C-alpha positions in Angstrom: -12.0 17.7 53.8 -13.3 19.8 50.9 -16.2 18.4 48.9 -15.4 17.6 45.3 -18.3 18.0 42.8 -17.9 16.4 39.4 -19.8 17.8 36.5 -20.6 15.5 33.6 -20.3 17.1 30.2 -23.7 17.2 28.5 -23.8 15.2 25.3 -25.1 16.7 22.0 -28.0 15.2 20.1 -28.9 15.2 16.4 -32.3 16.9 15.6 -34.0 18.1 12.4 -35.4 21.5 11.6 -36.3 24.0 8.9 -34.0 26.9 7.9 -36.1 30.0 8.1 -33.5 32.8 7.9 -30.1 33.2 6.3 -27.8 36.1 7.0 -24.6 34.8 5.5 -22.6 32.6 7.9 -25.4 32.2 10.3 -28.8 30.5 9.9 -31.9 30.5 12.0 -33.4 27.0 12.2 -36.9 26.2 13.5 -37.0 22.8 15.2 -40.0 20.5 14.9 -41.0 21.3 18.5 -41.1 25.0 17.7 -37.8 26.0 19.2 -35.4 28.2 17.1 -31.7 27.9 17.1 -28.9 30.1 15.8 -26.7 27.8 13.7 -23.5 27.6 11.7 -22.5 25.1 9.1 -20.2 22.2 9.7 -17.1 22.7 7.5 -17.4 19.4 5.6 -20.7 20.7 3.9 -18.6 23.1 2.0 -16.4 20.3 0.6 -18.9 17.8 -0.7 -18.9 19.0 -4.3 -21.5 21.7 -3.7 -20.4 24.6 -5.9 -22.5 27.3 -4.3 -21.7 30.2 -2.0 -24.3 28.9 0.3 -24.8 25.2 0.5 -27.7 25.7 2.9 -30.7 27.9 1.8 -33.9 29.2 3.4 -36.5 26.4 3.0 -34.0 23.6 3.5 -34.8 20.8 5.9 -31.5 20.1 7.8 -30.0 17.9 10.5 -28.1 19.7 13.2 -26.0 18.9 16.2 -27.1 20.7 19.4 -26.7 20.5 23.1 -30.1 20.5 24.8 -30.8 23.8 26.5 -28.3 25.7 24.4 -29.5 28.4 21.9 -27.0 27.4 19.1 -26.3 24.4 16.9 -24.2 23.2 14.0 -25.9 22.1 10.7 -24.4 18.8 9.8 -26.5 17.6 6.8 -29.1 18.8 4.3 -32.1 16.6 3.7 -33.1 16.0 0.0 -34.8 18.9 -1.7 -37.8 18.6 -4.1 -36.8 21.8 -5.8 -34.8 25.0 -5.5 -34.0 28.3 -7.3 -30.4 29.2 -8.0 -28.6 32.2 -9.4 -25.0 33.1 -10.1 -23.1 34.8 -7.4 -22.5 38.5 -8.3 -19.2 38.5 -6.5 -17.9 35.0 -7.4 -18.9 34.5 -11.0 -17.8 30.9 -11.1 -20.1 30.0 -8.2 -23.9 30.0 -7.8 -26.2 31.1 -5.0 -29.3 29.2 -3.9 -32.2 31.6 -3.3 -34.6 29.2 -1.6 -35.5 25.6 -1.5 -38.6 23.4 -1.3 -41.0 26.0 -2.8 -44.6 25.2 -3.5 -45.5 28.5 -5.3 -43.3 31.3 -6.7 -45.0 34.6 -6.9 -43.6 37.5 -8.9 -45.0 40.9 -7.6 -45.2 43.3 -10.5 -46.8 46.7 -11.3 -48.0 48.5 -14.4 -46.6 51.7 -13.0 -44.3 53.0 -10.2 -42.1 51.2 -11.2 -43.0 49.9 -14.6 -42.1 46.2 -15.3 -41.3 44.8 -18.8 -42.9 41.7 -20.2 -39.3 40.4 -20.8 -38.6 40.6 -17.1 -41.7 38.7 -16.2 -41.0 36.0 -18.8 -37.5 35.4 -17.6 -38.8 34.8 -14.1 -41.5 32.4 -15.4 -38.9 30.5 -17.5 -36.7 30.0 -14.5 -39.7 28.7 -12.4 -40.5 26.3 -15.2 -36.9 25.1 -15.3 -36.9 24.3 -11.6 -40.4 22.7 -11.7 -41.9 25.3 -9.4 -45.5 26.5 -9.9 -45.6 30.3 -10.5 -48.1 33.1 -10.4 -48.2 36.9 -11.0 -49.4 39.4 -8.5 -50.2 42.8 -10.0 -50.0 45.3 -7.1 -50.9 48.9 -6.8 -54.1 48.7 -8.8 -55.5 51.6 -6.7 -53.3 54.0 -8.7 -53.8 52.6 -12.2 -55.1 55.0 -14.8 -57.5 53.8 -17.5 -54.7 53.0 -19.9 -52.9 51.0 -17.1 -56.1 49.0 -16.5 -56.3 48.1 -20.1 -52.7 47.0 -20.1 -53.3 45.0 -17.0 -56.3 43.3 -18.7 -54.2 42.4 -21.7 -51.2 41.1 -19.7 -53.4 39.1 -17.3 -55.1 37.4 -20.2 -51.8 36.4 -21.8 -50.4 34.8 -18.7 -53.7 33.2 -17.6 -53.9 31.6 -21.1 -50.4 30.3 -20.6 -51.5 28.6 -17.4 -50.3 31.1 -14.8 -52.7 32.4 -12.1 -52.8 36.2 -11.8 -54.0 38.4 -9.0 -54.9 42.1 -9.2 -54.4 43.6 -5.7 -53.7 46.7 -3.7 -51.6 46.4 -0.6 -52.7 49.9 0.3 -56.5 49.4 0.2 -56.5 45.6 0.7 -58.4 45.1 -2.5 -58.6 41.4 -3.5 -56.1 40.4 -0.8 -58.4 37.6 0.4 -58.3 36.0 -3.0 -54.5 36.0 -2.9 -54.5 34.6 0.7 -56.7 31.7 -0.3 -54.2 30.8 -3.1 -51.1 30.8 -0.8 -52.7 29.3 2.4 -50.9 26.2 3.6 -48.0 26.5 1.0 -44.4 27.6 1.1 -44.5 30.7 -1.1 -41.6 32.6 -2.5 -42.3 36.3 -3.1 -40.0 38.1 -5.5 -40.1 41.4 -7.3 -38.1 44.5 -8.2 -37.6 47.0 -5.4 -40.5 49.4 -5.3 -43.3 47.1 -6.4 -44.6 47.0 -2.8 -43.6 43.5 -1.9 -43.0 44.2 1.7 -46.2 46.2 2.0 -48.1 43.3 0.4 -46.6 40.8 2.8 -47.6 43.1 5.7 -51.1 43.2 4.3 -51.3 39.4 4.2 -49.8 39.0 7.6 -50.1 42.4 9.5 -48.2 41.3 12.6 -44.9 41.0 10.6 -44.5 44.8 10.3 -41.8 44.5 7.6 -40.0 47.7 6.7 -41.1 49.3 3.4 -39.4 51.8 1.1 -40.3 54.6 -1.2 -40.1 55.1 -5.0 -37.5 57.5 -6.3 -39.2 60.2 -8.3 -36.1 60.4 -10.5 -36.0 56.9 -11.9 -39.1 55.3 -10.5 -37.0 52.6 -8.9 -37.6 51.5 -5.3 -35.2 51.4 -2.5 -34.7 47.9 -1.2 -35.7 47.1 2.3 -35.1 43.3 2.4 -31.4 42.5 2.7 -31.6 38.7 3.2 -34.0 35.8 2.6 -36.3 34.9 5.5 -39.4 32.7 6.0 -42.4 34.1 7.8 -45.1 31.8 9.1 -48.7 32.6 8.1 -51.6 32.5 10.4 -53.6 30.9 7.5 -51.0 28.1 7.3 -47.7 27.9 5.4 -44.9 30.4 4.9 -43.9 33.4 2.9 -40.2 33.5 1.8 -39.3 37.2 1.5 -36.3 37.8 -0.7 -34.2 40.9 -1.6 -35.4 43.0 -4.5 -34.3 42.1 -8.0 -32.8 44.8 -10.2 -32.2 42.6 -13.3 -33.3 39.1 -14.2 -30.9 37.0 -16.2 -30.9 33.3 -16.8 -28.2 30.8 -15.7 -27.5 27.2 -16.4 -29.8 27.2 -19.5 -29.1 25.6 -22.9 -30.6 27.1 -26.0 -32.4 24.0 -27.0 -34.2 23.9 -23.6 -35.7 27.3 -23.7 -38.8 26.5 -25.8 -39.8 23.8 -23.3 -40.0 26.6 -20.7 -42.9 28.3 -22.5 -46.1 26.4 -22.0 -47.7 27.9 -25.1 -44.8 26.7 -27.2 -44.9 23.2 -25.7 -48.4 22.8 -27.1 -47.1 23.1 -30.7 -43.4 22.5 -30.8 -43.6 18.7 -31.3 -45.6 19.3 -34.5 -42.8 21.0 -36.2 -41.4 19.4 -39.4 -37.9 19.2 -38.0 -37.2 17.5 -34.7 -34.4 20.0 -33.9 -36.5 23.0 -34.9 -35.3 26.2 -33.0 -38.6 28.0 -33.9 -36.6 30.9 -35.3 -36.1 30.4 -39.1 -37.1 26.9 -40.1 -39.9 26.2 -42.6 -43.0 24.3 -41.5 -42.5 25.4 -37.9 -45.7 24.8 -35.9 -44.7 27.3 -33.3 -44.3 30.2 -35.8 -47.6 29.1 -37.5 -49.3 29.4 -34.1 -47.8 32.9 -33.6 -49.2 34.0 -37.0 -52.6 32.6 -36.1 -52.6 34.4 -32.8 -52.5 31.2 -30.7 -49.2 32.2 -29.2 -49.0 35.9 -28.1 -46.4 37.9 -30.0 -45.0 39.3 -26.8 -44.2 35.9 -25.5 -42.7 34.8 -28.8 -40.6 37.9 -28.8 -39.4 37.1 -25.3 -38.4 33.6 -26.5 -36.4 35.1 -29.4 -34.6 37.6 -27.1 -33.7 34.8 -24.7 -32.7 32.4 -27.4 -30.5 35.1 -29.2 -28.9 36.2 -26.0 -25.1 35.8 -26.5 -24.7 35.9 -22.8 -27.0 33.1 -22.0 -25.5 31.0 -19.2 -23.3 34.1 -18.3 -25.9 36.7 -17.3 -26.7 36.9 -13.6 -29.6 37.4 -11.3 -28.6 40.7 -9.7 -29.9 41.3 -6.3 -29.7 44.6 -4.4 
C-alpha cells in the first residue's frame, strides 16, 4: 500500500518593517530582524480615501502579511507618519505623489556653479519643508571649483540662510572637504537628500558612505544641466547610524496645497515680525504699517528672501504648479 504524505499549508503571519525602496508597484521592506522582503500592496489600501498615486512611500513603517521563509510579502497597513513630503503627480494632475515619509532632516544639495541654482528654487524647497514640519539644511557642493566671485556669493547666501535658522554646509564631494562636519549633522537621523540633477548628489552620498557606489552623471556643456542617475527613491543605511533617502533629481520646484495666507508663516524671518503688523490680515505686499516691509527696509529681512515671498504669493498658478522630477 502506497504511503500517503499530507502537507500542512504554512500559515502567514503579520510583521512590521520599514519601506526602504519604491520602484512603482513593488516595495522593498526591511523587517525589524534585518530581513528584506519584496512586497506588493493589498488592494484595499488604494481605496481608503488616500488620493495619491503611491499610498506607501519610502520611510513608511508598515504592517505586512508574509509566510515565514518566503522572500515576498503583502503590505496590509501603514503605521501613522509623523511627517511626509508630497508633490503633484506629473502624469495624473488630480492626484499627488508622496516623496518620502518620517524624515528627520531634509537637505537640499546646491551649487554656485555647474549647474547654477537660483535663490527662488532654494526658497521654495525651504517653504515646503516648513509646511510639512521638517527640519531643513543647505549643502553647497563643489566648493573645490569655485572662483573668487563664487566664494563671495556663497558667503552671502550662507549668511542669509543661517540667519533664517537653516544650517549650511560648504563641501566638496570630490576632495572630501568638510564632509566630516556634514556626517556629524546627519548621523543617527533619517535624511532626505534632494537637488537638481548635476549638483553632485550621488557623488556626495558616495563620499559619505563609500560602499554604496551610486552611479553618477556628468554636466552637459550646452546647458549646464546634469543627467539624472537616480530613477526612484531609496533609503541607504549609514555606518554612522541613520539613513539617507536618495531621490530623483528635481528639474523645477513648484508648490502644491498652499494657500496664499499661509506663505508668510513659512518664512522664519517674516514670522518674527508679521504679528506686529497693523492689520491682522496683512499680506505684507501693499498695506501701510506693515512690520514685515519695515523690517525689509531696515535690512532685518534680506531683500532676496522677501522677493521670493512676493513671487510665490503672486504666483497665479499656486496650488497648480508641480514638483517636476526627472
